[in-house]
C-alpha positions in Angstrom: -3.1 2.8 26.6 -4.6 -0.3 27.8 -6.8 -1.5 25.3 -10.5 -3.6 25.7 -10.0 -7.1 25.5 -12.2 -9.3 26.6 -14.8 -10.1 23.6 -18.1 -8.3 23.8 -19.1 -9.7 21.1 -18.9 -13.2 21.7 -21.5 -12.8 24.9 -23.6 -11.0 23.4 -24.4 -13.0 20.4 -25.0 -16.3 23.0 -27.2 -13.8 24.9 -29.3 -13.7 21.5 -29.3 -17.5 21.8 -31.1 -17.0 25.5 -33.6 -14.5 24.9 -34.7 -16.1 21.2 -35.0 -19.9 23.4 -36.9 -17.6 26.4 -39.3 -17.3 23.9 -40.6 -20.6 24.1 -41.5 -20.9 27.8 -43.6 -17.5 27.2 -45.8 -19.7 25.2 -46.7 -22.0 27.8 -48.6 -18.9 29.6 -50.0 -18.0 26.4 -51.5 -21.1 25.9 -53.3 -21.2 29.2 -54.4 -17.0 28.7 -56.1 -18.8 25.1 -57.7 -21.8 27.4 -59.0 -19.3 30.0 -59.7 -16.2 27.3 -57.0 -13.5 29.2 -55.3 -11.1 27.8 -52.7 -12.4 25.0 -50.0 -8.9 24.6 -49.0 -9.3 28.1 -47.4 -12.1 26.8 -47.6 -11.8 22.3 -45.2 -9.0 23.3 -42.2 -10.4 25.6 -41.8 -13.1 22.7 -42.1 -10.0 20.1 -39.4 -8.3 22.6 -37.1 -11.5 23.3 -37.4 -12.6 19.5 -36.2 -9.5 17.8 -33.5 -9.1 20.7 -32.4 -12.5 20.1 -31.7 -12.5 16.4 -30.1 -9.4 16.1 -27.5 -10.1 18.4 -27.2 -13.8 17.1 -26.1 -12.0 14.0 -23.1 -10.6 15.6 -19.9 -11.8 13.7 -17.3 -13.1 16.0 -15.3 -16.8 16.9 -17.8 -18.8 18.0 -15.3 -19.7 20.9 -16.2 -18.1 24.3 -13.0 -17.7 26.9 -13.2 -17.7 31.0 -13.8 -13.5 30.5 -16.4 -13.7 27.9 -18.3 -16.8 30.3 -17.8 -13.5 32.9 -19.6 -11.4 31.0 -22.6 -14.0 29.4 -23.4 -15.4 32.9 -23.8 -11.7 34.4 -25.7 -10.2 31.0 -27.9 -13.1 30.7 -29.6 -13.3 34.4 -30.3 -9.7 34.6 -32.0 -9.7 31.2 -33.8 -12.3 31.6 -34.9 -10.7 35.2 -36.2 -7.8 33.2 -38.2 -10.0 30.3 -39.4 -11.3 32.6 -41.2 -9.0 34.5 -42.8 -7.3 31.1 -46.2 -10.0 32.0 -46.5 -8.8 35.1 -46.6 -4.8 34.1 -48.8 -5.6 30.9 -51.6 -7.4 32.7 -51.7 -4.7 35.0 -53.7 -6.4 38.1 -52.8 -6.1 41.5 -49.3 -4.6 43.5 -47.2 -6.4 40.1 -48.3 -3.5 37.8 -45.8 -1.7 39.1 -43.0 -2.0 37.2 -40.2 -1.6 40.5 -42.8 -4.9 42.2 -42.5 -6.3 38.9 -38.5 -6.6 38.0 -39.2 -8.3 41.8 -41.2 -11.1 41.2 -39.2 -11.9 38.2 -35.9 -11.9 39.8 -37.0 -13.5 42.5 -38.8 -16.1 39.8 -35.4 -16.4 37.7 -33.0 -16.6 40.7 -35.0 -19.2 42.3 -35.4 -16.9 45.3 -39.4 -17.4 46.1 -40.0 -14.0 47.2 -43.1 -13.1 46.6 -44.5 -9.3 46.2 -48.0 -10.6 46.1 -50.4 -10.1 48.9 -53.7 -10.9 46.5 -53.4 -14.3 44.9 -57.4 -14.4 43.4 -55.7 -10.6 41.3 -54.4 -12.5 39.0 -55.2 -14.7 36.2 -54.1 -18.7 36.1 -51.3 -17.2 33.2 -49.8 -15.0 34.9 -49.2 -17.2 37.9 -48.5 -20.4 36.0 -45.9 -17.6 34.0 -44.1 -17.2 37.9 -43.7 -20.6 37.7 -42.2 -21.4 34.9 -39.5 -18.4 35.2 -39.0 -20.5 38.8 -38.6 -23.7 36.0 -36.2 -22.2 33.6 -34.0 -20.2 36.9 -33.4 -24.0 37.6 -32.0 -26.0 34.9 -30.0 -22.2 34.0 -28.2 -22.1 37.1 -27.3 -26.6 36.5 -25.9 -25.1 32.8 -23.8 -22.3 34.8 -22.6 -24.2 37.4 -21.2 -27.6 35.5 -20.7 -25.8 32.8 -19.0 -22.9 33.6 -18.8 -22.5 37.4 -16.8 -24.9 38.3 -14.5 -24.4 35.2 -14.3 -20.5 36.5 -12.7 -21.5 40.1 -15.4 -19.2 41.2 -15.1 -19.8 45.5 -13.9 -23.4 44.9 -17.2 -24.8 43.1 -14.2 -26.7 40.7 -14.5 -29.5 43.0 -18.2 -30.1 42.8 -18.4 -33.8 40.7 -19.0 -32.8 37.1 -19.3 -35.3 34.4 -15.6 -34.8 32.7 -13.0 -33.5 35.2 -10.0 -34.2 33.0 -11.6 -32.3 29.8 -9.5 -30.0 28.6 -12.3 -27.1 29.2 -10.4 -23.6 28.3 -13.0 -23.5 24.8 -16.1 -23.1 27.2 -18.4 -23.1 24.4 -18.7 -27.0 23.4 -19.1 -28.3 26.8 -22.1 -25.9 27.6 -23.6 -27.3 24.8 -23.1 -30.3 25.9 -24.0 -30.7 29.4 -27.3 -28.5 28.9 -28.9 -31.8 26.6 -27.3 -33.9 29.6 -29.1 -32.0 32.5 -32.3 -31.2 29.5 -33.7 -34.6 29.6 -33.0 -35.1 34.0 -34.4 -32.0 34.3 -37.4 -32.7 32.3 -38.1 -36.2 33.4 -38.0 -35.8 37.0 -40.8 -32.6 37.1 -42.5 -35.0 34.9 -41.8 -37.5 37.7 -43.3 -35.0 40.3 -45.9 -34.2 38.1 -47.0 -37.6 37.6 -47.3 -38.2 40.8 -48.6 -35.3 42.3 -51.6 -35.1 39.6 -52.4 -39.0 40.5 -52.6 -38.1 43.7 -55.3 -35.7 42.9 -57.2 -37.5 40.6 -57.7 -40.4 43.3 -58.9 -37.7 45.9 -55.8 -38.2 48.7 -54.8 -34.5 47.5 -58.5 -32.4 47.0 -57.5 -29.4 45.0 -54.3 -31.2 43.3 -55.6 -30.9 39.9 -53.3 -30.6 36.9 -52.7 -27.3 36.8 -51.6 -27.4 40.3 -49.4 -30.0 40.1 -47.5 -28.8 37.3 -46.9 -25.8 38.9 -46.0 -27.2 42.1 -43.7 -29.7 40.4 -42.0 -27.0 38.7 -40.7 -25.0 41.7 -40.3 -28.4 43.9 -37.3 -29.3 41.6 -36.4 -26.2 41.0 -36.1 -25.5 44.5 -37.5 -22.4 43.9 -40.7 -22.4 46.3 -43.1 -20.1 44.1 -46.7 -21.4 44.9 -49.9 -20.1 43.3 -51.9 -20.6 46.4 -51.4 -17.8 49.0 -50.9 -21.1 51.9 -47.9 -22.9 49.4 -48.0 -26.7 50.2 -50.1 -26.2 53.2 -53.6 -25.5 51.0 -52.9 -29.6 49.9 -53.2 -32.4 51.5 -50.4 -34.3 53.8 -49.7 -36.6 50.7 -48.9 -34.4 48.8 -46.7 -33.0 51.2 -45.0 -35.7 51.9 -44.2 -36.7 48.0 -43.0 -33.2 47.9 -40.1 -33.8 50.4 -38.1 -36.2 48.2 -38.1 -34.0 44.6 -37.1 -31.4 47.0 -34.0 -33.2 47.8 -33.6 -34.1 44.4 -33.6 -31.0 43.3 -30.8 -29.7 46.2 -28.2 -33.2 44.7 -25.7 -32.7 42.4 -27.6 -33.0 39.1 -23.8 -35.3 37.8 -24.5 -37.8 40.5 -28.2 -38.4 39.4 -27.0 -38.8 36.1 -24.9 -41.7 36.4 -27.0 -42.7 39.3 -30.3 -43.2 36.8 -27.3 -44.7 34.2 -27.2 -47.8 36.9 -23.8 -46.4 39.0 -26.2 -46.5 41.8 -23.6 -46.5 44.7 -21.5 -43.3 43.2 -23.9 -41.0 45.6 -22.6 -42.7 48.4 -19.3 -42.8 47.5 -19.4 -38.9 46.9 -18.2 -37.2 50.4 -20.4 -33.6 50.5 -23.4 -36.6 49.3 -23.2 -37.9 52.8 -22.8 -34.6 54.3 -25.5 -33.2 53.0 -27.4 -36.5 53.8 -26.8 -36.3 57.2 -27.4 -32.9 57.6 -31.1 -33.3 56.5 -31.1 -36.2 59.0 -30.0 -34.3 61.7 -31.5 -31.1 61.3 -35.0 -32.8 61.0 -34.5 -35.0 64.4 -33.5 -31.8 66.2 -36.0 -29.6 64.9 -39.4 -33.0 65.6 -37.7 -33.0 69.1 -38.6 -29.0 69.3 -41.5 -29.2 68.3 -42.6 -32.0 70.2 -41.8 -29.9 73.6 -44.0 -27.1 72.3 -47.4 -27.8 73.5 -49.0 -25.1 70.9 -47.6 -27.1 68.1 -47.6 -31.3 69.3 -51.0 -31.2 69.2 -51.6 -33.4 66.2 -49.8 -36.0 66.6 -46.0 -38.0 66.0 -46.9 -37.6 61.7 -47.8 -34.4 61.8 -45.1 -33.4 64.2 -42.4 -35.4 62.2 -44.2 -34.0 58.6 -44.2 -30.7 59.8 -40.2 -30.7 61.0 -38.7 -32.8 57.5 -41.4 -30.3 55.3 -39.7 -26.7 56.9 -36.3 -28.4 57.4 -35.9 -29.8 53.8 -37.2 -26.6 52.3 -35.2 -24.4 54.0 -31.9 -26.0 53.6 -32.7 -26.2 49.8 -33.3 -22.5 49.4 -37.1 -23.8 47.8 -39.2 -21.9 50.2 -42.2 -23.7 50.4 -43.7 -23.9 54.1 -46.7 -26.4 55.2 -47.3 -24.1 58.3 -47.3 -20.2 60.0 -43.1 -21.0 61.3 -43.5 -18.0 63.0 -45.5 -19.4 65.6 -42.4 -21.5 66.4 -40.5 -21.6 69.7 -37.4 -19.0 69.5 -35.0 -22.2 68.9 -36.7 -23.9 66.4 -36.9 -20.7 64.2 -33.4 -20.1 64.4 -32.2 -23.5 63.4 -34.4 -22.7 60.8 -32.5 -19.1 59.9 -29.3 -21.3 60.6 -30.3 -23.6 57.5 -30.6 -20.8 55.4 -27.2 -20.7 55.4 -25.9 -24.1 54.0 -27.7 -24.9 50.5 -27.4 -28.1 49.2 -24.7 -30.0 47.1 -22.8 -27.8 44.1 -24.3 -28.6 41.2 -27.8 -28.3 42.1 -30.3 -26.0 41.4 -30.2 -25.2 45.0 -29.0 -21.3 46.4 -27.0 -19.7 49.6 -23.3 -21.0 50.3 -23.8 -25.0 49.8 -22.3 -27.6 51.4 -19.2 -28.8 49.1 -17.9 -24.8 50.7 -19.4 -25.8 54.5 -17.2 -29.2 54.1 -14.0 -27.8 52.8 -14.3 -24.9 55.1 -14.7 -27.2 58.4 -12.1 -29.6 57.0 -9.7 -26.9 56.8 -10.4 -25.9 60.1 -10.0 -29.3 61.6 -6.4 -29.5 60.3 -5.6 -25.9 61.1 -6.3 -27.2 64.4 -3.8 -30.4 64.3 -1.5 -28.5 62.7 -1.0 -25.6 65.4 -0.3 -28.8 68.1 1.4 -30.2 65.1 3.7 -27.7 63.4 5.9 -30.2 61.3 2.9 -31.9 60.2 2.1 -31.7 56.4 -1.8 -32.6 56.3 -3.6 -32.0 53.1 -7.7 -31.5 53.3 -9.5 -34.1 51.2 -12.5 -34.9 49.9 -14.0 -37.9 48.5 -9.9 -39.3 48.9 -8.6 -36.3 46.3 -6.6 -34.0 47.8 -7.6 -30.0 47.6 -5.3 -27.4 46.3 -4.2 -25.2 48.7 -5.4 -21.9 46.6 -8.9 -23.1 46.1 -9.3 -24.0 49.7 -8.3 -20.0 50.4 -10.8 -19.1 47.8 -13.7 -20.9 49.3 -12.0 -19.5 52.8 -12.9 -16.1 50.8 -16.1 -16.9 49.2 -17.5 -18.1 52.7 -16.5 -14.9 54.2 -17.3 -12.7 51.5 -20.7 -13.4 51.4 -21.1 -12.8 55.5 -20.0 -9.8 54.2 -22.7 -8.8 52.0 -25.1 -10.6 54.4 -24.1 -8.2 57.4 -24.1 -5.2 55.2 -27.1 -6.4 53.6 -29.2 -6.7 56.9 -27.7 -2.5 57.9 -29.5 -1.9 54.5 -33.1 -3.0 55.7 -32.4 -1.7 59.1 -31.3 1.7 58.3 -34.1 1.9 55.5 -37.3 0.3 57.4 -36.6 2.8 60.8 -36.3 5.9 57.4 -39.9 4.9 56.4 -40.8 4.0 60.0 -41.3 0.4 58.9 -41.2 -2.0 62.7 -38.5 -4.3 62.4 -36.7 -5.6 64.7 -33.7 -7.8 64.2 -33.7 -10.5 63.7 -36.8 -10.3 60.7 -34.1 -7.4 59.3 -31.6 -10.4 59.0 -33.9 -13.0 58.3 -35.4 -11.0 55.0 -31.6 -10.3 54.5 -30.7 -14.0 54.0 -34.0 -15.1 52.4 -33.3 -12.4 49.6 -29.4 -12.7 49.4 -29.2 -16.5 49.6 -32.0 -17.1 47.3 -34.6 -19.1 50.6 -37.6 -16.6 49.3 -39.5 -16.7 52.7 -38.1 -15.3 55.8 -39.8 -14.5 59.4 -41.7 -11.4 60.8 -43.4 -9.5 57.7 -41.7 -11.6 55.4 -42.5 -14.6 56.8 -44.5 -17.7 55.1 -47.3 -16.6 54.2 -47.0 -13.1 53.8 -45.6 -10.9 51.3 -42.2 -8.8 51.2 -44.2 -5.9 49.7 -44.3 -3.6 53.5 -41.0 -3.2 52.4 -40.1 0.1 51.2 -39.3 0.8 47.2 -35.5 1.4 48.7 -35.2 -1.7 50.1 -37.2 -4.1 47.1 -34.7 -2.8 44.8 -31.5 -3.6 46.9 -33.4 -6.5 47.7 -33.4 -7.5 43.7 -30.0 -7.2 43.5 -28.9 -8.6 45.8 -30.9 -12.5 44.6 -29.4 -11.3 41.2 -25.8 -11.3 42.7 -26.4 -14.2 45.1 -27.6 -16.4 42.4 -25.1 -16.4 40.3 -22.5 -16.7 43.1 -21.0 -13.3 43.3 -18.0 -13.3 41.6 -18.6 -13.2 37.6 -20.5 -9.6 38.8 -18.0 -8.7 41.1 -15.3 -9.1 38.6 -17.2 -6.4 36.2 -16.2 -4.4 38.3 -12.7 -4.2 38.3 -10.1 -2.2 35.6 -8.3 -5.7 35.2 -11.1 -7.5 33.3 -11.4 -5.0 31.1 -7.8 -4.1 30.1 -5.1 -6.1 29.1 
């Protein structure tokens, strides 16, 4: 008879720490609610819940070290529980579509997974404190995925994530807990510093009158979700509500948010050449520049778009490309009105993502780079079968097992995307929602790859509210699974995970 091998007490105890500290960010919108005279219960209640649950779980007696099985369980439970707790303020506030628990969970999961897909149609129905909570939970999701990616996924061989540049690639990390604590401290300081820099820049533009409407609330809100490559905005027109200067300022912060934070750490500590020595970063930079130039050319030949001069065309092209490629999901224009070629270029960007070890989502450029290199190697060995040609990343040979992992992860991602598209199409037909194949594909990609805006009815200035409850539930699951890179959830449903 098999015995349960995973030490679930370790996972639950660490989950308790996550829930306990969730009370701190909940206090941020609580302060705004006090200032604005809004009801306090929507935030006091989840604070009480998280403190009670967190302290209670931390009382579990167990060893302190977390190993691989416990890591998988802890990752899956943390994102699920934070997503559920994050929905409580929306339901208790009782305003608009977010008063429905299913919609609140969708919005909260979209937040913690840094997706940016929203249910909200009427932003005026919600208080500043509720809108700020959406921004805060996305910022937390960006910080959480950084710690997850660099401390845990890079050591669990999740789809080749072990190839990302980490702060110590030679350290023995069989015991994961000390590494998590050290990485969290390193990442927290850098992440908070970049957010403060973005906030200061945006607020300065508002004070100077260069970006009217960019007050402190909007500066904090957009800085949080730009660095987290998340995309929620308290404005119905997203970043399009602000002057071009604010749009340009957000471009480098979206780019930075999708850059490996370990590279950023070395950069700010004086090793300025470190990013350019990294092959993935060079690939990332080339894609951003190339796609932006191509989009600019496409818009220049579109008479309906190129009406505001070269600066506006370049800005619209660059902003939308970086926003979609980095999976941020901000928008400055309704790109539903663009040409089919321009829309399909944006759609292709949804499958890319930024660098591994960043706040970005989607398949990520590290995997695509290895896939391309391995495919080129396979073409060469087809002609020269005797040749032994290793795939190299930044000069280092990549293990063949890792290449197979990356192939498998990429294929699995595309299969899930295709199945998700079928679910959207079939359920939309069931409820009589008119939806083109392209709109269904973009909605599936936007939720599974954590992009946010899609095309058509779920476009950048629209919402996901027209979809049925079944479709929204499926999309909630897609956001959850896609954000933590499939494997930590999928492995829980295997018999070998639970048995010796």
